[in-house]
C-alpha positions as CSV (number, residue, x, y, z in Angstrom):
1,M,87.7,113.6,79.4
2,S,84.6,112.5,77.6
3,S,84.4,109.0,76.2
4,H,83.8,110.4,72.8
5,F,84.8,113.7,71.2
6,A,85.8,115.2,68.0
7,I,88.3,118.1,67.1
8,E,88.7,120.0,63.9
9,I,91.6,122.1,62.8
10,G,90.2,125.5,62.1
11,A,91.3,128.4,59.9
12,D,93.5,129.7,62.8
13,G,95.6,126.4,62.7
14,K,94.3,125.3,66.1
15,G,91.9,122.5,67.1
16,H,88.3,123.2,67.9
17,A,85.6,120.9,69.3
18,V,82.9,119.8,66.8
19,H,80.2,117.2,66.7
20,P,81.4,113.7,66.2
21,A,78.9,112.9,63.4
22,Q,80.3,116.0,61.5
23,A,83.8,114.6,62.1
24,C,83.0,111.0,60.9
25,A,81.3,112.3,57.8
26,R,84.1,114.7,56.8
27,H,85.4,114.1,53.3
28,A,89.1,114.1,52.8
29,D,90.5,117.6,52.6
30,P,94.3,118.2,52.4
31,A,93.9,121.6,54.1
32,T,92.4,120.4,57.3
33,L,92.2,117.5,59.8
34,V,89.5,116.1,61.9
35,W,89.8,113.7,64.7
36,A,87.0,111.7,66.2
37,H,87.4,109.5,69.2
38,F,84.9,106.9,70.4
39,D,84.6,104.5,73.3
40,G,84.4,101.0,72.0
41,A,82.4,99.8,75.0
42,E,79.4,101.9,74.1
43,H,76.9,100.0,72.2
44,E,76.2,102.9,69.8
45,T,79.7,103.2,68.5
46,V,79.4,100.4,65.9
47,A,76.1,101.8,64.6
48,W,77.5,105.4,64.6
49,L,80.6,104.2,62.6
50,R,78.5,102.4,60.0
51,E,76.1,105.5,59.6
52,H,78.6,108.2,59.6
53,G,82.1,106.7,59.1
54,G,82.0,105.9,55.4
55,M,84.6,103.2,55.7
56,P,84.7,99.6,54.8
57,E,82.9,97.1,57.0
58,T,86.2,95.4,57.7
59,V,87.7,98.4,59.1
60,I,84.7,99.1,61.4
61,Y,85.1,95.5,62.7
62,A,88.7,96.0,63.2
63,L,88.2,99.3,65.1
64,T,85.6,97.7,67.5
65,A,87.3,94.3,68.0
66,I,87.7,93.2,71.6
67,E,91.1,91.6,71.4
68,T,93.7,93.2,69.2
69,R,97.5,93.2,68.8
70,P,99.6,96.1,67.4
71,R,99.4,96.0,63.6
72,C,99.5,98.2,60.6
73,E,97.7,97.5,57.4
74,A,97.1,99.7,54.3
75,I,93.5,99.6,53.1
76,G,92.8,101.7,50.0
77,K,94.0,105.2,50.6
78,G,93.8,104.9,54.3
79,A,95.8,102.8,57.0
80,L,94.4,100.8,59.9
81,V,96.7,101.0,62.8
82,N,96.5,99.3,66.2
83,L,98.8,100.5,69.0
84,R,99.2,99.9,72.7
85,G,99.8,102.6,75.2
86,P,99.9,102.9,79.0
87,A,96.4,102.8,80.7
88,A,95.2,105.9,82.4
89,T,94.0,103.5,85.2
90,P,96.8,100.9,85.4
91,D,95.2,99.2,88.3
92,E,92.3,98.1,86.2
93,G,93.5,95.2,84.0
94,D,96.4,95.2,81.5
95,P,98.8,98.0,81.9
96,L,98.9,98.5,78.1
97,V,95.6,99.7,76.4
98,S,94.7,99.2,72.9
99,I,94.0,102.2,70.6
100,R,92.6,101.5,67.1
101,L,93.1,104.1,64.4
102,W,91.7,104.6,60.9
103,L,94.0,107.2,59.2
104,E,93.2,108.8,55.8
105,Q,93.7,112.2,54.2
106,G,92.0,114.9,56.3
107,R,90.7,112.7,59.2
108,V,91.5,110.4,62.0
109,I,89.0,108.0,63.7
110,S,90.2,106.4,66.9
111,V,88.5,103.7,69.3
112,S,89.6,102.5,72.6
113,Y,87.8,100.4,75.3
114,R,89.7,102.0,78.2
115,P,91.3,105.4,78.7
116,I,94.8,105.6,77.3
117,A,97.2,107.8,79.2
118,P,98.7,110.0,76.3
119,L,95.4,110.7,74.8
120,H,94.7,113.9,76.7
121,I,98.2,115.2,75.9
122,L,97.6,114.5,72.1
123,R,94.3,116.3,72.4
124,E,96.0,119.4,74.0
125,Q,98.6,119.3,71.3
126,M,96.0,119.2,68.6
127,E,94.1,122.1,70.3
128,A,97.3,124.1,70.4
129,G,97.9,123.5,66.6
130,E,100.9,121.3,66.9
131,V,99.1,118.6,64.9
132,K,98.3,119.4,61.3
133,D,97.7,116.1,59.4
134,P,97.3,112.3,60.1
135,G,101.0,111.9,59.8
136,D,101.6,114.4,62.7
137,F,98.8,112.7,64.6
138,V,100.2,109.2,64.5
139,S,103.8,110.2,65.0
140,H,103.0,112.4,68.0
141,L,101.0,109.6,69.5
142,A,103.8,107.0,68.9
143,M,106.3,109.3,70.6
144,L,104.1,110.0,73.5
145,I,103.6,106.4,74.0
146,T,107.3,105.7,74.0
147,K,107.9,108.5,76.4
148,K,105.4,106.8,78.8
149,I,106.6,103.3,78.5
150,D,110.3,103.8,78.5
151,P,110.6,104.8,82.2
152,V,108.5,101.6,83.1
153,I,110.9,99.3,81.1
154,T,113.8,101.1,82.7
155,D,112.4,100.5,86.2
156,L,112.1,96.9,85.5
157,G,115.8,96.7,84.6
158,D,116.7,98.6,87.8
159,M,114.5,96.2,89.8
160,V,116.5,93.2,88.5
161,D,119.7,95.2,89.3
162,D,118.6,95.5,92.8
163,C,117.7,91.8,93.0
164,E,121.1,90.8,91.8
165,T,122.7,92.6,94.9
166,M,120.2,91.1,97.2
167,L,121.2,87.4,96.9
168,E,121.6,86.8,100.5
169,P,120.0,84.1,102.6
170,D,118.2,86.7,104.9
171,Q,116.8,88.5,101.8
172,A,115.8,85.5,99.7
173,W,112.1,85.8,100.2
174,E,112.0,89.5,99.4
175,T,114.2,88.9,96.4
176,R,112.0,86.0,95.1
177,R,109.0,88.2,95.4
178,K,110.5,91.1,93.4
179,I,112.1,88.9,90.7
180,A,108.8,87.2,90.2
181,T,107.1,90.6,89.7
182,A,109.7,91.8,87.3
183,R,109.6,88.6,85.3
184,S,105.7,88.7,85.1
185,D,105.7,92.4,84.0
186,A,108.4,91.8,81.4
187,I,106.4,89.0,79.8
188,V,103.2,91.2,79.8
189,Y,105.0,94.2,78.2
190,R,107.1,92.2,75.7
191,R,103.8,90.6,74.3
192,F,102.9,94.0,72.8
193,I,106.3,95.8,72.6
194,V,107.7,93.5,69.9
195,P,104.7,93.7,67.5
196,Q,104.4,97.4,68.0
197,R,107.8,98.0,66.7
198,E,107.0,96.0,63.5
199,A,103.8,98.0,63.2
200,L,105.5,101.3,63.4
201,T,108.2,100.2,61.1
202,T,105.5,99.2,58.6
203,L,103.7,102.4,59.0
204,A,106.9,104.4,58.4
205,A,107.4,102.7,55.1
206,L,103.7,103.2,54.0
207,D,103.2,104.8,50.7
208,A,100.7,107.6,51.9
209,G,100.4,111.2,50.8
210,W,99.6,112.2,54.4
211,L,103.0,110.9,55.7
212,E,105.7,113.5,55.4
213,D,109.5,112.8,55.9
214,D,109.5,114.2,59.4
215,D,106.6,111.9,60.3
216,R,108.5,108.9,59.0
217,L,111.5,110.0,60.9
218,H,109.6,110.2,64.1
219,L,107.9,106.9,63.5
220,R,111.2,105.1,62.8
221,E,112.7,106.9,65.9
222,A,109.7,105.4,67.9
223,A,110.2,102.0,66.3
224,D,113.9,102.0,67.4
225,R,113.0,102.9,70.9
226,F,110.5,100.0,70.9
227,A,113.3,97.8,69.6
228,R,115.5,98.8,72.6
229,M,112.7,98.3,74.9
230,A,112.2,94.8,73.5
231,E,115.8,94.0,74.0
232,E,115.8,95.3,77.6
233,L,112.7,93.1,78.4
234,E,114.4,90.1,76.8
235,S,117.4,90.8,79.1
236,V,115.0,91.2,82.1
237,R,113.5,87.9,81.3
238,E,116.9,86.1,81.1
239,R,118.4,87.8,84.1
240,S,115.3,87.0,86.1
241,A,115.5,83.4,85.1
242,L,119.1,83.2,86.1
243,I,118.4,85.0,89.5
244,H,115.6,82.5,90.1
245,E,118.0,79.6,89.6
246,Q,120.5,81.1,92.0
247,L,117.7,81.6,94.6
248,T,116.8,78.0,94.0
249,D,120.5,76.9,94.5
250,L,120.7,79.1,97.6
251,R,117.7,77.6,99.1
252,S,119.0,74.1,98.3
253,E,122.2,75.0,100.0
254,Q,120.5,76.3,103.0
255,I,118.5,73.0,103.4
256,E,121.6,71.0,103.0
257,N,123.5,72.9,105.7
258,R,120.6,72.6,108.0
259,A,120.4,68.8,107.2
260,L,124.1,68.4,107.8
261,L,123.8,70.1,111.1
262,V,121.0,67.9,112.2
263,S,123.0,64.9,111.0
264,V,126.2,66.0,112.9
265,V,124.2,66.6,116.1
266,A,122.6,63.0,115.7
267,L,125.9,61.4,115.2
268,I,127.3,63.2,118.4
269,F,124.4,61.8,120.4
270,L,124.4,58.4,118.8
271,P,127.2,56.8,121.0
272,L,125.8,58.7,124.0
273,T,122.4,57.1,123.3
274,F,123.9,53.8,123.1
275,L,125.9,54.1,126.3
276,T,123.0,55.5,128.3
277,G,120.7,52.7,127.0
278,L,123.2,50.1,127.9
279,L,123.7,51.3,131.3
280,G,120.0,52.0,131.8
281,M,119.0,48.4,131.5
282,N,117.0,47.1,134.5
283,V,119.3,44.0,135.2
284,D,121.7,43.0,137.9
285,G,125.6,43.2,137.3
286,I,125.8,46.7,135.9
287,P,129.3,48.0,137.1
288,F,129.4,50.4,139.8
289,A,125.7,50.5,140.1
290,H,125.7,51.2,143.9
291,E,128.7,53.5,143.9
292,P,127.8,57.2,144.9
293,W,130.0,58.6,142.1
294,A,128.7,56.4,139.4
295,F,126.1,59.0,138.0
296,W,128.6,61.9,137.8
297,G,131.1,59.4,136.3
298,V,128.8,58.4,133.6
299,T,127.9,61.9,133.0
300,G,131.4,63.0,132.8
301,M,132.3,60.2,130.3
302,C,129.3,61.1,128.1
303,A,130.5,64.8,128.1
304,A,134.0,63.8,127.3
305,L,132.7,61.5,124.5
306,A,130.5,64.2,123.1
307,A,133.3,66.7,123.1
308,G,135.7,64.2,121.3
309,V,133.2,63.4,118.7
310,G,132.3,67.1,118.1
311,G,136.0,68.1,118.0
312,W,136.6,65.5,115.4
313,F,133.7,66.8,113.2
314,A,135.1,70.4,113.7
315,A,138.5,69.3,112.7
316,Q,136.9,67.8,109.6
317,H,135.2,71.1,108.9
318,W,131.8,69.6,108.9
319,F,130.2,72.6,110.9
320,G,131.5,75.0,108.2
321,R,130.0,73.2,105.1
């Protein structure tokens, strides 16, 4: 899809491609709709909007700002709306891409720095005649974004569910890796999901003639779904933190068990080391030093002593702790 394009609703009720300059300069007309989309990374975009946009300078600055958060603000008879949607190329930076919208009677101007996944679907809907006014446009876009993001948030919850069933010593490393990924993704998504819900709620309550009751209903529905996503993300964060604590406790328990085993082995060999060190002194007078059975006698005594100490530790359940 081209980085910039424009579509106009024709007399047949369907969208047709027009020149962006014509779309930007279009005066408000209740009977039609023109949508112009631009790539904010192109240097000509700002100059183009200033020359053909016919909008306040503050709106042009907001449309081309590098860093944005979801917001909705009424300006005159129009509305400035920033939304976040899934990126068409999620492997290149943030998974959610910003799209800036200027909505007023008869036209929509949008700017994005990276391709947003639902944009081509919205273009097809407009070309098919399903979008008639700015209210239809923004409500369709909001619903498309929710349909794209909702399964991703659900997958994060399912990943945490899987991690809760993998709290075993032999799966600790894999569980730790998965839970770190889920927690990191939840933080990234929640950063924009919460303000997006507020932006859609504000937009649904906006006093604008191009927003019909059906549009407001769809916007409130989208805002409600974003509220549910925000709750799910908060749950993912809390559960991830709890699983991380459990993994830390599991690791500490493993270290303690291994330290205990080493200590038990050391305690078993401590009297044996003393005995062999005592009998290994190179001095005269060691009992039975010249007897042929002395070596096997000392070996047997050491074995019996080790078995006795080990049996005592086993009776005290030290090996099972």
